[in-house]
C-alpha positions in Angstrom: -17.3 73.0 -17.3 -15.0 72.6 -14.4 -17.7 70.8 -12.4 -18.5 68.5 -15.3 -14.8 67.9 -15.8 -14.3 67.1 -12.1 -17.3 64.8 -12.1 -16.0 62.9 -15.2 -12.6 62.6 -13.6 -14.2 61.3 -10.4 -16.3 58.8 -12.3 -13.4 57.7 -14.4 -11.3 57.3 -11.3 -14.0 55.3 -9.6 -14.4 53.0 -12.6 -10.6 52.6 -12.6 -10.7 51.8 -8.9 -13.5 49.3 -9.5 -11.6 47.6 -12.3 -8.5 47.5 -10.2 -10.5 46.0 -7.3 -11.9 43.3 -9.6 -8.4 42.5 -10.8 -7.1 42.5 -7.3 -9.9 40.3 -6.2 -9.1 37.8 -9.0 -5.5 37.9 -8.0 -6.4 37.4 -4.4 -8.6 34.4 -5.2 -5.8 32.9 -7.4 -3.2 33.6 -4.7 -5.4 31.9 -2.1 -5.7 28.8 -4.3 -2.0 28.7 -4.9 -1.3 29.2 -1.2 -3.7 26.4 -0.3 -2.0 24.0 -2.6 1.4 25.1 -1.6 0.5 24.8 2.1 -0.8 21.2 1.5 2.4 20.3 -0.3 4.5 21.9 2.3 2.8 19.9 5.0 3.4 16.7 3.1 7.1 17.2 2.5 7.7 18.6 6.0 6.0 15.8 8.0 8.3 14.6 10.9 8.0 11.0 9.7 9.3 12.1 6.2 12.2 14.0 7.7 13.1 11.1 10.0 13.3 8.8 7.0 15.4 11.3 5.0 17.8 11.7 7.9 18.0 8.0 8.6 18.9 7.3 5.0 21.6 10.0 5.0 23.0 8.8 8.3 23.3 5.2 6.9 24.9 6.5 3.7 27.4 8.7 5.6 28.3 6.1 8.3 28.7 3.1 5.9 30.1 4.9 2.9 27.9 2.9 0.6 26.9 4.8 -2.6 23.4 6.1 -2.7 22.1 3.3 -5.0 23.3 0.7 -2.6 21.9 2.7 0.4 18.5 2.7 -1.2 18.6 -1.0 -2.1 19.9 -2.1 1.3 17.6 0.1 3.4 14.5 -0.8 1.4 15.2 -4.6 1.6 16.0 -4.4 5.4 12.9 -2.3 6.1 10.7 -4.7 4.1 12.2 -7.8 5.9 12.0 -6.2 9.4 8.5 -4.7 9.1 6.5 -6.3 6.2 7.6 -9.9 6.6 6.4 -10.2 10.2 3.2 -8.4 9.4 2.5 -10.7 6.5 3.4 -13.8 8.5 0.9 -12.7 11.2 -1.7 -12.2 8.6 -1.2 -15.7 7.2 -1.4 -17.2 10.7 -4.7 -15.4 11.3 -6.1 -16.5 8.0 -5.3 -20.1 8.7 -6.7 -19.9 12.2 -9.9 -18.4 10.9 -10.2 -21.3 8.4 -9.8 -23.8 11.2 -12.3 -21.8 13.4 -15.0 -21.8 10.7 -14.4 -25.5 9.9 -14.9 -26.3 13.6 -18.0 -24.2 13.7 -19.5 -25.8 10.5 -18.6 -29.4 11.3 -19.0 -29.6 15.1 -20.5 -26.7 16.9 -23.3 -25.7 14.5 -24.7 -29.2 14.1 -24.6 -29.7 17.9 -26.3 -26.4 18.5 -28.9 -27.2 15.9 -29.7 -30.5 17.6 -29.9 -28.8 21.0 -32.3 -26.2 19.6 -34.5 -28.8 18.0 -34.7 -30.6 21.3 -35.8 -27.4 23.0 -38.5 -26.9 20.4 -39.8 -30.4 21.2 -39.5 -30.4 25.0 -40.3 -26.8 25.8 -42.4 -26.1 22.8 -40.5 -23.1 21.5 -41.9 -21.2 18.6 -39.9 -21.1 15.4 -39.1 -17.5 15.9 -37.8 -18.0 19.4 -35.8 -21.0 18.3 -34.1 -19.0 15.5 -33.3 -16.1 17.8 -31.8 -18.4 20.4 -29.8 -20.3 17.9 -28.3 -17.2 16.3 -27.6 -15.6 19.7 -25.8 -18.7 21.1 -23.9 -19.2 17.8 -22.7 -15.6 17.8 -21.5 -16.0 21.4 -19.7 -19.2 20.7 -18.1 -17.6 17.6 -16.9 -14.6 19.7 -15.4 -16.9 22.3 -13.7 -19.0 19.6 -12.2 -15.9 18.0 -10.6 -15.0 21.3 -9.5 -18.5 21.9 -7.9 -18.8 18.4 -6.6 -15.2 18.7 -7.7 -14.5 15.1 -9.7 -11.3 15.0 -10.5 -10.2 11.4 -8.7 -6.9 11.8 -5.4 -8.7 12.1 -5.7 -9.9 8.5 -5.1 -6.3 7.4 -1.9 -5.7 9.4 0.3 -5.6 6.3 -1.8 -2.8 4.9 -1.8 -0.8 8.1 2.0 -1.1 8.2 3.2 -1.1 4.6 1.1 1.8 3.1 2.3 4.5 5.5 5.9 3.4 5.4 5.8 3.2 1.6 4.2 6.7 1.2 6.5 8.4 3.7 9.6 6.8 2.3 8.6 7.7 -1.3 8.1 11.3 -0.3 11.4 11.4 1.6 13.4 10.0 -1.3 11.7 12.3 -3.8 12.6 15.3 -1.5 16.2 14.2 -1.5 16.4 13.7 -5.3 14.6 17.0 -6.2 15.7 19.2 -3.2 12.0 19.6 -2.3 12.5 21.1 1.2 11.1 23.9 3.2 13.2 27.1 3.8 13.9 26.1 7.4 15.2 22.7 6.2 17.5 24.5 3.7 19.0 26.5 6.6 19.5 23.5 8.9 20.4 20.6 6.6 22.9 20.4 3.7 20.2 19.8 1.1 22.4 20.7 -1.9 25.2 18.5 -0.8 22.8 15.5 -0.6 21.4 16.3 -4.0 25.0 16.4 -5.6 25.8 13.0 -4.0 22.6 11.5 -5.4 23.4 12.9 -8.8 26.9 11.2 -8.8 26.2 7.9 -7.0 24.0 6.0 -9.3 24.9 2.7 -11.0 24.8 0.9 -14.4 22.3 2.5 -16.7 21.1 5.0 -14.1 24.3 6.9 -13.0 22.3 10.0 -12.0 19.6 9.3 -9.4 18.1 12.7 -9.6 16.7 12.3 -13.2 14.3 9.8 -14.6 15.5 6.5 -16.0 15.3 7.1 -19.8 15.9 3.4 -20.5 12.6 2.6 -18.8 14.2 -0.5 -17.2 13.4 0.5 -13.6 9.8 1.5 -14.4 9.3 -1.8 -16.1 10.7 -3.6 -13.1 8.3 -1.6 -10.9 5.2 -2.5 -12.9 6.1 -6.2 -13.4 7.1 -6.8 -9.8 3.8 -5.2 -8.6 1.8 -7.3 -11.0 3.7 -10.5 -10.0 2.9 -9.8 -6.3 -0.8 -9.5 -7.2 -0.6 -12.8 -9.2 1.0 -14.7 -6.4 -1.5 -13.4 -3.9 -4.5 -14.1 -6.2 -3.3 -17.7 -6.7 -3.0 -18.2 -3.0 -6.6 -16.8 -2.5 -8.0 -19.0 -5.3 -6.6 -22.1 -3.8 -9.1 -21.8 -1.0 -12.1 -21.2 -3.4 -13.5 -23.5 -6.0 -14.6 -20.7 -8.3 -13.4 -17.1 -8.5 -16.2 -14.7 -7.6 -17.0 -11.6 -9.7 -16.0 -9.3 -6.9 -12.5 -10.9 -6.6 -12.1 -10.6 -10.4 -12.9 -6.9 -10.3 -10.5 -6.3 -7.5 -7.7 -8.3 -9.2 -8.1 -6.5 -12.5 -8.2 -3.1 -10.7 -4.9 -4.0 -9.0 -3.4 -5.0 -12.3 -4.4 -1.7 -13.7 -2.6 0.1 -10.9 0.5 -2.0 -11.7 0.3 -0.9 -15.3 -0.1 2.8 -14.3 3.0 2.5 -12.1 5.2 2.2 -15.2 4.5 5.6 -16.7 4.4 7.1 -13.2 7.9 5.7 -12.4 9.1 6.8 -15.8 8.7 10.5 -14.9 10.1 10.2 -11.3 13.8 10.5 -10.3 15.7 7.3 -10.6 16.2 7.2 -6.9 12.4 6.9 -6.3 12.0 4.4 -9.2 14.9 2.3 -7.7 13.1 2.3 -4.3 9.8 1.2 -5.8 11.6 -1.5 -7.9 13.5 -2.8 -4.9 10.4 -2.9 -2.8 8.5 -4.8 -5.4 11.2 -7.4 -6.0 11.6 -8.0 -2.2 7.8 -8.3 -2.0 7.9 -11.0 -4.6 10.6 -12.8 -2.6 8.5 -12.6 0.6 5.3 -13.8 -1.1 7.3 -16.8 -2.5 8.7 -17.5 1.0 5.3 -17.4 2.6 4.2 -20.2 0.2 7.0 -22.5 1.4 5.8 -25.4 3.7 9.1 -25.3 5.5 8.9 -21.6 6.4 5.2 -21.9 7.4 6.1 -24.8 9.7 9.1 -22.8 11.1 6.9 -19.8 12.0 4.1 -21.9 13.3 1.5 -21.1 10.7 -1.3 -23.7 11.2 -1.4 -26.3 8.4 -4.9 -26.5 6.8 -6.4 -28.7 4.1 -6.1 -26.2 1.4 -2.3 -25.8 1.8 -0.4 -27.4 -1.1 2.6 -29.6 -0.7 4.1 -28.3 -4.0 3.1 -24.6 -4.0 5.8 -23.5 -6.5 4.8 -26.2 -9.0 1.2 -25.1 -8.7 2.2 -21.5 -9.1 4.2 -22.3 -12.3 1.2 -24.3 -13.7 -1.2 -21.5 -12.9 1.1 -19.0 -14.7 1.5 -21.3 -17.7 -2.2 -22.0 -17.9 -3.0 -18.3 -17.9 -0.4 -17.5 -20.6 -1.7 -20.4 -22.7 -5.3 -19.3 -22.3 -4.4 -15.8 -23.4 -2.5 -17.1 -26.5 -5.5 -19.2 -27.5 -7.8 -16.1 -27.2 
């Protein structure tokens, strides 16, 4: 009986150990998953670029004495004007130069090259295959030379995206860290995180006195969504002016961007007012820059080449496009 009792005890203990191991393994897997997510989030909020933006905003706030709502508005507007406006101006220059380049290729170079190729076919009795290969090779070489001459490589069209997206993402994370005290332990020991949080909670304005909580009036989220949508509308009108008909691909892209603008409203509604204020300011300043880029006076001032598709009355055309779209929707 003693042996049987001992064996039962050992078996029971082993089963208990096995169950405990299973539970521990499950906990270990869960802990590993949580640790992975935590580590990813920790890496995002502790990027040097994010800390630099946080500290720069705090330094501007402390030196100038401007309340936090004013600090966010002024810094956002200044950053957009110093970084985004030159980038968008360069992109517009490149787009106009490429328009002139392709116009020269289609109207002058390609016809001349085609005549020269036809002459070679008659004189030297080139085959059709050889003539096509020679034509394509020389045309590509001339185009490459013209791209260098005009200084209008296609990659320069996307300079605004290369510049704006990282700045927008890092600044959003930095402001959210300040408004929610989302910092690492090392950061808590070296930086007055709580003091900054208290300042943000007391230095709002108007209907959002507390910048650490969401805007319950939904005014800021609505400004975020509407400004993003207005930027897309202005850009799409500018692109359509160079095309007789809107392609299916461009329609899909435009509707997709409008959907993102709509999603920004509920997203901004659950974020701290400080972050919603940053997004709203960025969107409104973006609208102003897009309107400025339509101005013939500004385009002449910054040496954007004038092309045939440029309108002499861009703001009137924009108003007419908006009214036409609204009227069409009402009729539907």
